[in-house]
Each structure stands twice: as C-alpha cells, then as structure tokens.
C-alpha positions as CSV (number, residue, x, y, z in Angstrom):
1,M,106.3,-61.7,159.9
2,K,109.0,-63.9,158.6
3,D,109.5,-61.8,155.5
4,H,109.9,-58.7,157.5
5,N,112.6,-60.3,159.7
6,S,114.6,-61.4,156.7
7,F,114.5,-57.9,155.3
8,F,116.0,-56.5,158.3
9,T,118.8,-59.0,158.3
10,A,119.4,-58.6,154.7
11,T,119.8,-54.8,155.1
12,G,120.3,-54.0,158.7
13,I,123.3,-56.1,159.6
14,P,125.5,-55.1,156.7
15,S,124.5,-51.5,157.4
16,L,125.7,-51.8,161.1
17,F,128.9,-53.4,160.0
18,L,129.4,-50.5,157.5
19,I,128.8,-47.9,160.2
20,F,131.0,-49.8,162.6
21,S,133.8,-50.0,160.2
22,V,133.5,-46.4,159.3
23,L,133.8,-45.4,162.7
24,C,136.8,-47.6,163.3
25,L,138.5,-46.1,160.3
26,A,137.7,-42.7,161.5
27,V,139.2,-43.2,165.0
28,L,142.2,-44.9,163.5
29,S,142.8,-42.1,161.1
30,F,142.6,-39.5,164.0
31,L,144.9,-41.6,166.0
32,T,147.4,-41.8,163.0
33,L,147.0,-37.9,162.6
34,G,148.0,-37.4,166.2
35,N,150.8,-39.7,166.2
36,S,152.3,-38.2,162.9
37,R,152.0,-34.7,164.3
38,S,153.9,-35.8,167.3
39,E,156.6,-37.4,165.4
40,L,156.8,-34.4,163.2
41,S,157.4,-32.2,166.3
42,T,160.1,-34.5,167.6
43,A,161.8,-34.6,164.2
44,R,161.8,-30.8,164.0
45,N,163.2,-30.4,167.7
46,S,165.9,-33.1,166.8
47,M,166.7,-31.3,163.6
48,Q,167.1,-27.9,165.6
49,Q,169.3,-29.5,168.1
50,T,171.5,-31.1,165.5
51,E,171.7,-27.8,163.7
52,D,172.6,-25.9,166.9
53,Y,175.3,-28.6,167.6
54,Y,176.9,-28.3,164.2
55,N,176.8,-24.5,164.4
56,A,178.5,-24.7,167.7
57,C,181.1,-27.1,166.3
58,S,181.8,-24.9,163.4
59,Q,182.2,-21.8,165.7
60,A,184.6,-24.0,168.0
61,S,186.7,-25.1,164.9
62,T,187.1,-21.4,163.9
63,V,188.3,-20.6,167.4
64,I,190.7,-23.6,167.3
65,N,192.1,-22.2,163.9
66,E,192.8,-18.9,165.5
67,I,194.4,-20.5,168.4
68,Q,196.7,-22.6,166.2
69,T,197.5,-19.4,164.3
70,E,198.4,-17.7,167.5
71,L,200.4,-20.7,168.9
72,T,202.2,-20.7,165.6
73,D,203.3,-17.1,166.0
74,A,204.1,-17.6,169.7
75,Y,206.2,-20.6,168.8
76,R,208.2,-18.6,166.2
77,Q,208.8,-15.8,168.8
78,A,209.6,-18.0,171.8
79,T,213.1,-18.9,172.7
80,D,212.2,-21.9,174.9
81,Q,209.2,-23.8,176.3
82,K,208.8,-21.4,179.4
83,N,208.8,-18.3,177.1
84,Y,206.3,-20.0,174.7
85,L,203.9,-20.7,177.7
86,A,204.2,-17.3,178.8
87,L,203.2,-16.0,175.3
88,V,200.2,-18.5,175.3
89,G,199.1,-17.2,178.7
90,Q,199.2,-13.6,177.5
91,F,197.1,-14.5,174.5
92,C,194.5,-16.1,176.6
93,K,194.5,-13.0,178.9
94,D,193.8,-10.9,175.8
95,H,190.8,-13.2,175.1
96,S,188.4,-13.5,178.1
97,E,186.5,-16.5,176.6
98,L,189.7,-18.6,176.8
99,T,191.0,-20.1,180.1
100,F,194.6,-21.2,180.2
101,D,195.8,-23.5,183.1
102,E,199.7,-23.1,182.9
103,E,200.4,-26.1,185.1
104,K,198.4,-28.6,183.1
105,Q,199.2,-26.7,179.9
106,T,195.4,-26.9,179.0
107,L,193.3,-24.3,177.2
108,L,189.5,-24.4,177.8
109,F,186.6,-22.5,176.1
110,A,183.0,-22.9,175.4
111,E,180.5,-22.2,172.7
112,S,176.8,-21.8,173.3
113,L,174.5,-24.5,171.9
114,S,171.1,-23.2,173.3
115,D,169.7,-21.6,176.4
116,T,170.4,-24.7,178.5
117,Q,173.5,-26.3,176.8
118,Q,177.1,-25.4,175.7
119,L,179.9,-27.1,173.7
120,T,183.0,-27.4,175.9
121,V,186.4,-27.7,174.3
122,C,189.6,-28.6,176.2
123,L,192.9,-28.4,174.3
124,K,196.4,-29.5,175.5
125,V,198.9,-26.8,174.5
126,L,201.9,-28.8,173.2
127,Y,205.5,-27.4,172.8
128,P,206.7,-29.1,169.5
129,E,210.0,-30.7,169.1
130,K,210.4,-29.3,165.6
131,S,208.6,-26.8,163.4
132,G,206.0,-29.2,161.8
133,D,204.7,-30.9,164.9
134,S,201.3,-30.2,166.3
135,L,200.7,-27.4,168.8
136,I,197.6,-28.7,170.3
137,Q,195.8,-32.0,171.3
138,I,192.1,-31.9,171.6
139,L,191.3,-33.5,175.2
140,Q,187.6,-32.8,175.4
141,W,184.8,-32.0,173.0
142,K,181.5,-32.4,174.7
143,T,178.3,-30.8,175.4
144,D,177.5,-29.7,178.9
145,T,174.2,-28.7,180.5
146,T,174.3,-25.0,181.8
147,A,170.8,-25.0,183.5
148,S,169.6,-27.2,186.3
149,W,166.5,-29.2,185.7
150,T,163.8,-29.2,188.6
151,P,161.3,-31.8,188.2
152,D,157.7,-31.1,189.1
153,T,157.1,-33.4,192.1
154,S,153.8,-31.8,193.2
155,Q,150.7,-33.9,192.8
156,S,147.2,-32.3,192.9
157,V,144.9,-34.6,194.6
158,Y,141.0,-34.2,194.4
159,K,139.7,-33.6,197.9
160,G,136.0,-33.4,196.9
161,G,133.9,-30.3,196.8
162,T,134.8,-27.2,194.9
163,H,138.2,-26.5,193.5
164,E,139.6,-23.2,194.4
C-alpha cells in the first residue's frame, strides 16, 4: 500500500502541476492576444485620425496660399486700406467657403477632418506698411466637433421572468 501511494506522488503531483501550468499559460496567452488586438485597433484609429488631421492641415495650407496670392493682388490694386478691405470682401463673396468680418478684419474657413470634426482656421487680414510685410496673421488653428454626442443613459434592469 505504501508503494502505491509513493507512485502517485511521484507521477501524479508533477502531472497536476504540469496541467495547471499549461492551463495558466494558455489563459495568459489568450489574454495577451485580446489585449494586443485591442491595442492594434486603438493604434489604427489613432493613425487614421492623425492622417485625417494632416490632410486637413495640408488643404488648409493650400487655401491660405491661395488667400495670400489674392491678398497680394488686392494690395497691388488697392489705393488705400479701405479699398484693400473692399477687394478682400469681394474675394470672400466669390468664395462661399470663406467668411470675412470687415469690422474685425478676420477671415474664417473650415476644412473637414471627419464626419464629426473639422479644422477651423481664423486669419487676421493685415494692411502692410510696405510691400514685403505680411498680409495675414493666423489667429486660430484648431479642431472643432461638428456633431453632438449623446451618451446612452438608459440602463436595462432585470425584473425577473421572461425578457420581451
């Protein structure tokens, strides 16, 4: 009887430890796999948002270059500041995506980032003292949310019985 008991402890306990450690390693590998998939998804979303942001910045830079070209032409044509601002206002009327506030001398436009965000750019239109001075000053360059977020505040509570 004593020989039978020692045989079990010699083979049974190491086998149980082996089975337990294999199960622990399997569970740990599945948890790691799930975590890595979640991190991959997050990284892809972040990469897409960054790409969208830089595409919108590129488009906004192109628009700013076009605006500077037009402002340079308007400055060359204008006789004074009032005439210059009138030419800028006319340019903005011709381009519906641009909004010009003549009182504040600001020009505003937006580039779409995604379905729910946009890049908003606000420029101060300057009347330069001499020919080489800057025509614009960037006042605002930021992302804005265009859609409202409504959180799900409902909470389903189990009331017993069948669920309909």
